[in-house]
N, C-alpha and C positions, 0 to 999 in steps of 0.2 A: 442526495440533495448536498449540496456544496454549500461552505460559508464564503466563497470569493467567486469570480467570475470565470466566462469559458477559457479565457488567457492563463488562468493559473491551475485550470482543470489537471488532476495527478496521473491520472488514468490512463492507458494508451490505447491508441489507434485500433489496435486489435481486439482490445476488450469490447471496445465500442463496437467495433464490426460485427461482432458476435451476438449483443445484444441487439442491433437494428436487424439482424438478420433471423432471429429469434421465432419460428414457424408460429402462426396464427397469434401473430401477436404485433401492435402496431405504438412505434417509439412516441413520445411525444418532449419535445422541445418546443422552446419558446424565444419566435423572432425577437420580440424586446431586449433580451440578455445579449442580445448581438449586435446591437444597433450600432455599439462604436468600432466595432468588430473591423470592417471595410478597410478604417482608418490606416489601420497597422496591417494590414495582415500581409501585405506583400514583402515588409521589411520581417518577418515572424523565422526563426532558423525553421528547416526544412520539417524534421518531424513534428513540430511543432503545429505549422500551417497545415499541413496533412489533416491531423488531429480535426483541427479546427475548421477547415473546408469540410471534412465528413459531418459535423456537429449542426452547419449552417446549413446544411446539403438535408439533413433529416430534420431542422427545424420549420425549413422552408415551405408555404402553400402551393409553391408552382412546381408540381408532380405530374406524373402522366396518366394517363385515363385507368391503366391496370393498375398503378401502384395505390391509386385512390379508391380502385375498388375492392384492392386487397388488404387494405387500412378499415373500410367500411364494414368486412366480413369477420375482421378478428376477433375474438373474444376476449382476449386481454389487451393488456397496455402497461409500458411502464413509461414514468414519467419523469424528466430530469429538473430539478429547480436548484438554481444558481442563485447568489444574494441570501442563502438564509441558514440562520442557526438553530437548532434546537434548542428551548430552554425549559419546557414544561411536558410531562407526559400527564393529560386528562384523565381521571380514572373515572369508573362507572360509580354510580350513588351508594353501593355496598364495598366499593373499593377493590372487586374481586377482579376485573378484567379493565384492560387498555378500551377508552372510546376515541379518543384522539390526541393529536401531537400538536404545542403550539409553538410558532416558530417566531425567530426574530428576524425583520428582514434589515441586510446589511449596505453599506453603502463602502465602495474602495479607496484607499488612500496611496496612493505611490502607483506608479505601474509595475506592467512588467508578471515577472512571477516574485517579485519580493511585495509585491502589494499588500497590502493590509486591511482584511475585513473590520470593518467600524458600524457597530449596531445604530441604528436610528430606531425611532419612536413606533413604528411600524409593527403589527403583528401581524401574524396569519395563523389559522386555526386549520390542519387536515384530518378528517374524519375518519378513524381506522381503528381494526381488532389488533394489530400486530404490529411490534417495532423491533427489529433486528439491530441491533447499535454495534456499530464498527469500535472497535476499541481501540484502533490506534496502535502508534509505535512509535519508540524515541529511542535512540542509542544512550548511553550513559558513559559520560568519561572513565578512561582505565588508570590512567597515571598523571600527577600534574606536570608531567613532563611531556605530554604527547597535546599538543593546541585542540581546544574542544572548544566549537563552537554550540552555545547550550541552547540556545534560541533555534538552530537549525536541527541541533542535534545530528553533527556529521563535526569529523575531525578535520583540520584545514591539510589538506592534501594537492598535490599536481598531478591528475591522470592515475591517481592511485600512490604516489610516492609521498612521503610524509616527510622522510630523510632516509640518505643511503642504509639502507638494511631495515626500514622501518616502514611498513606497506598497510593500503588499508584498501577494503574492497565491498561491493554493496551498499548497504542502507547505510554504513556509516560513513562513506565515502559522498553519498549523493543525497542521502534521504531515502526517506519509504516510499520509491515510486518506481514504476515500471514493472516485469514481469521474471520468471524464472532465466529466460534469454540475454536481460539486461544484465542482471547480477553475473551469468556467466562469461560475458563478453566484459564486464568491469575486473574478472577473474584473469582471465587474457591477457588483460593489458596490464595487470600488476606482475605476471610472468614476463610480459617483457622489459617491465622498470627492472626486474630483480637481474637478468640476463643484461642488459646495458649497464648497471652498476657493477655487475662481475667482471664484464670484460674491459670496464674503463678501471678496474681494482678500484671501486670508494667500497668495496665490503670484503669482509676476509671469507673465503675460500674453505679455510681449515673445518675438520669433522667438529661438529658440536652432539653434546650427550640428546640431544631431542627428547623424545616421550618419555624415556626413560626420567630424564632428569625432573621433567613436570610433573609426571607420576609421583615421584619423589617428595616433591615440594608440594604438593597436594596432601599426601598421606601425611606429613609431617603439620601441617596445616588442620587435620582432622577433616577435609573436604572428600564426602563418598562421590570416585568416582564411576560412570558407568560404561563397559565395554559395548563392543558390539554385538557379546552373545545375549548380556544383558538388553541391548533393547533388542533383540529379537525376543526374548522370553516376554517382554513387554508386549510388544506387537502380536505376539501367539494369544497373549490374556487379552488384549483389546478384539484379537478377529472370534476367539471363542465367546466373549460375553456378548459380540454382534448377533453371532448365531441364533441368540439366545430372545432375540427381539428381530429376527430377519432382516440384518443389516449388514454392512461389510463389516464394521466394527462399533464397538461401545469407546470412546477415549475415555483413559482413565484422568480423572481431573485433580488427583490428589497424589501431590509432591511424595509423599512420604510411603503411600502404597506403591507408586512408581517404584521406588528406590526399594522396597522390600521386596517386589517381585522380580527386578534386576540383579537382587544378591543372593535370591533364592538358590 
């Protein structure tokens, strides 16, 4: 479910394609969620337009006989609901399990990606026996000297450049959207900005202490660091614990335990 509408969806077309192509599974999107979309579709940026067209195609009831038969025979389905915000988990009588989730139905204020979800008085209940929570992500400011948008959780930048000699990449640059390739592309862009600024003489090209200075500073502040060898010990411990449960790994969730294993 998404708080806002299809034009604000944060997933990528690759992620949607993988869901749509799941074997023995039908995709359920609702045509009414796209009622206003045709009016603005032509003017959307190409990536957003392609994603929206795939959603509309998936929501369409005008499908081939072959696709209709495939959907009829599928034993599973996934459904995407827009304009919904979870507000209450409904427990069983004994309080030991989940029986459903109550949703607020929203409307939008504003246009495009900056539109805000505003709740209405309408509610909807979905019966279910399990709820998987997406915890979300938001960057935090690192210094009062670095311009930070607390609402979007991003640093003000121009193609990754905050100022000559100071750059950002990934979610702190554009918010928590995209896949690994998107972040890689961000990093390549930042690399280009660094080279441009070096060639223009905007940043100092003299050698700096780098890692040694950072580690020294952290040591003086009493911050325990984890080396690559320490990470390998954590990785090995997780894999070993996973074997005991027939899984690829059993994730460690206690930071103190992780640091203890890393320092062993």
